[in-house]
N, C-alpha and C positions, 0 to 999 in steps of 0.2 A: 524219914519223912513218910507220913501217911499218904497213900495213894487214894483219891476219891474216884470211883468207877462210875461211868455213865454209859449209857448205850441206847440203841435204838431196837425195837422188837418189831418184827414182821415175818410174812411168809408169802412169797420169797422175799428177801432182803439184800441180795448181793448188788442190786442196781441201785440202792439208796445213796445219796449224795451227802446225808447227814453227817457220816463220819468225816469226810473230807471237809465239809463246811464248818463244823464244830472244832475239829483239830486246827484249822486255820485261825480260828478266834481264839483258841486257847494259848497257841504259840505266840499270837500277837500280845496276849496279857501276860506271857511269862509263865504260864500255868502249867509246867512240866509234871506237876503232882497230880494231874487229873488225865484220865484216860476216857476215852470215847469209842465203844464197840459197836458193830453191826451183829444182832443176834437174831438167828433164824429159829422160829419156833412155829410149830404146827398148832392149828387150833385145839386139837385134843390134848396138847401138852402145856397150855398155857397157864392153868392154874399152878401146876407144879413147878413151872420155869420161874415165874415171878416170886414165888415163895424161896425158891433155891437162890435167885440172884440177891434177895434181900439177906440171906445168910452168908453169901459170898462178898459182901461189902459194897454192893451197888447202892448208890444214894439217889440216883434220878434215872429215868427211862423215858424216852420217846416211844409212842406207840403208832404205827402205822397199819394199813391194811394186812390182813383182815380183822383185826382185834380191837379196833377202836371202840366198839360196841360191847363186844362179849366179855371185854376185860372189867367192865363195870361189876361184875358179879364178884369179883375176887379183891375188891378194894375195902379198905377200911373206912374211907369217906370220899367224897365227891363235893366240889364246890358247886355254888348255884348255876353259874353259866354252863358248866360241863353237864350238869343234870338237865338243864333246859335243852341242850342239844342232843342229850342221850348219847354222847360219845366223849372220849377223852383222847388227849394226844400226848399228856404229859403226866408222869408220875413221879412223885417226891416221897422218899421214905421218912415217915416220922416214927415217933416211940409206939404208936398204935397199929402201925402198919403202913402200906402204900395209900397215899392220897392222890386223887385225881384230878385234873383240871384240863382246860382246853385253851391253846393260845391261838387257835385258827381265826378266831374274831379279831383279835389285835393285829394278827398278821396281816389280814385283808385291809384292815382300817389303814394300818401304816403304810403299806405297799401302794395302796390308792393316793395317800397324802404325798408319798414320795414323787408321784407322777403329777401332781398339782391336780388331782381329780377331787373336786367337792362333792360330798354326798348328802349335806343337809339339803332337805327340800327337793331333792331329785325324784322324777319318775324313772323307776328302776325295774329292769327285768332280770330274773334269775332263772337260769336254765338248770333243771335238775330238782331232785327231791331227797337226796341223800344227806350224809353228814356235812358235806362242803357247802351245800344248798342253804342247810339250816344256819351254819355259821355265817353265811353271806348275808341272810335275812337279819341276824342279830347285829352284825356289823353295819348294816344300812338302818339302824334305829331311827335315825333323823329324815329318812325318805318320806316324802309327802304321798307316794303310792308305791307299791311294790307288786308286780305280777309274777307270780311262780308259775313256770311252765314245765310241764312233766308229761311223760307218756300216759300216766294214769291221774286222771282228775283227783281221785281220792288221795293219792300220795300229795299232790300239788297242795290241796286244800289243808292236809295235815300241817304241812310246813307253814302254811299262810296263817295259822294260828299262832305263830311266834310274833306277829306284828299286828297292830290294830288297824292298819291301813293296807293290808295285803290280802290278795285274792288268788286262788289258784285255778289255772285252766290248762287245757292240753295243747300239744302242737298244732292240732288240727284247727284250732280256733285262735290262733296267737296272732295273726297278722295285724289286726287292728291295733293290739297292745304296742306293737313296736312304733307306730306313729306318735311322735312326740315324746319318745322315750330318751332320756338324758344318757343312761347307763346300762349296759346289758353285761351281766357276769355270767360266764359259763362255768358252772359249778358241778359238772357230771364228768363222767369218763367217756362221753359220747364222740369227743375229738381225738380218741385214741383208737386204734385198732382199725379193722377192715371197713366198719360201717361208717368212719368219719367223713367221707367225702359227701354220702348221701344226706348225711345229717347236716353237714354246713350248707350244702346246695339248697335244703328244703328251708333254711331260715330266711324271713323276709327282711334281710339288712337293707335291702334298696329302699325300705319305708322309714328308716332312721332319719332323723335331722343330721345333716353334715357335721353338727356339732357334738354329736353322740360319741361316746368312748365304749369300746368294746373290750372287756378283760376276759381272760381265759386262765383258769387257775391250774390248768395242766402247764408244768414247766419242761416237760421233755416230750417232743421237741420245743425248743424255746418259742418259735414262730408255729403255731398250730395251724392247721387248714383254715381254721375260723379266723385267726388274726391274719392270715395272708389275704383271705377274701376281705375282710373288713377294710385292710390297707388299700386294697385295689379300689375300694369303695369311697376312699377318701376319708375314713373314720380314723380317729385316733385308737391306739391299741396299748393294752397294758398286758404283759406276759406274767407268767406264774412264778418267775423267780423271786420276785419281791416277797410274795406271801411266804414262800418256803423259807427265806432268810428270816423275815420278820418273826415268824412263829417260832422259828429255831433260836433266835436271839433272846426271845422272851423266856423260852424254857431255860436256856442256859444262865441267865441272870439269876432267875429263880433258885437254881441249885448253888451257884457258886458266889452269889452276892456282888457280882461285878458286871457292868454292861459291857458286852462285847462289841466290836467294830462291825456293824452291818455292812460297810463298805468292803472290809476284807472277807466278810462272809459271801458277800455277793460275788466279788472276783474270784474267789475259789470255786463257787458253783458254776460261772460262766465258762472258767477255764476247763472245767471237768465235762462240760455238755459237748 
């Protein structure tokens, strides 16, 4: 029996829940012929590593920090959504070499749908200006207005170019934008680390309507300081587990041609947190 090899590339990678999540899905499908490995690769060894993995029989790879942008230089092809984002999280081996795509957009869209959060016609706020923020803006294609908030206005305005009804501002001038907003998507790493408390405390969540939803794409911890504060304010919250699960499920289906159980994948992630 031929073994199909899959994996996730990152540095560091030991913390990744992708192997646990994918293994649970594969076991439920009875796919004992498929393996999924965590592969640590330093930035200066990325080009050599993905070439070697192709030679070793890998057919699909997830890509996480810090390689989601730099890996583009070593791919044979990239699809249009990934090119618009300037980042990939999924590689599939073709006869021409590695093909890159990005499943973060569908991951966010489906995770919000799971929670009953409508996104068509909403006034949305996206916090951050990195790859996750760009994916969030594309996922919110049907929004009537998107305000991207970042520390540098230039970075926010660059992300705003992805949507015809988006604009970019800084945190210093964001208070008015929260008034009347339907959805806030926290798409940066600001709710991680030592500065998380100060970041969360400065956000004008009290200006949001009580019907607003606050989503944080960070999944560890599952309830970030932002979601904790939003819950205290009486707002609906969405954690980052759903996006992790759905982007992973989309990658796995691409590789093996079968739809995995997102319920099983979600349970595996929550058990591991």
